C-alpha positions in Angstrom: 108.1 146.9 99.4 110.5 149.4 101.3 111.6 147.6 104.8 111.9 148.0 108.1 114.3 147.4 111.6 113.1 147.1 114.9 114.5 145.1 117.4 112.7 142.6 120.2 112.6 140.4 122.2 110.9 137.1 122.4 108.7 136.7 126.4 106.7 133.7 127.1 107.3 133.1 123.6 106.0 135.8 121.8 108.1 138.7 120.4 107.8 142.2 121.3 108.8 144.8 119.5 110.7 148.0 121.6 110.4 151.3 121.5 106.8 150.9 121.6 106.1 150.3 117.9 103.3 148.8 116.4 102.3 146.3 113.0 99.8 147.4 111.0 97.3 144.2 111.1 98.0 141.0 108.6 102.0 143.1 108.1 103.9 140.6 106.7 107.1 140.5 108.9 110.5 138.6 108.3 111.8 137.0 111.8 115.9 137.1 112.3 117.5 136.0 115.9 121.0 136.7 116.5 122.9 134.6 118.3 120.5 131.5 118.4 122.9 127.6 118.3 119.5 125.7 117.9 118.4 122.1 120.0 120.2 119.8 118.4 117.9 117.0 116.0 117.3 113.5 117.0 118.1 111.3 114.2 116.7 108.0 114.4 118.8 105.0 112.6 116.9 102.0 110.2 119.1 99.0 111.0 119.9 98.2 107.3 120.7 94.2 106.5 124.4 93.9 105.5 123.6 90.3 103.2 119.8 89.5 102.3 119.9 85.8 103.7 120.4 87.7 107.4 115.9 88.3 107.2 115.8 84.9 109.1 117.5 86.6 112.3 114.7 88.4 112.4 111.7 86.0 112.3 109.3 85.9 114.5 106.2 83.5 115.5 102.8 85.6 116.7 101.0 83.1 119.2 96.9 84.3 119.4 96.3 85.3 123.3 93.0 82.7 124.4 90.9 84.4 126.9 91.1 82.1 128.8 94.6 80.7 129.4 94.6 78.8 132.5 97.7 79.2 134.0 
């Protein structure tokens, strides 16, 4: 398998190769992006209890709503 290197740019979400390079349909390619810093990923932390007995502090009471309740 031979390897060729081509330069290009991304326009409207599509890679445009310079020098009018045309690749055959279904050609396998590897994209290496220079000078790119990905956006930082958001991490959602799940709270962890230090002591199991603290679970009672988070107890919920489920109340069923009545359709015709008077206000």
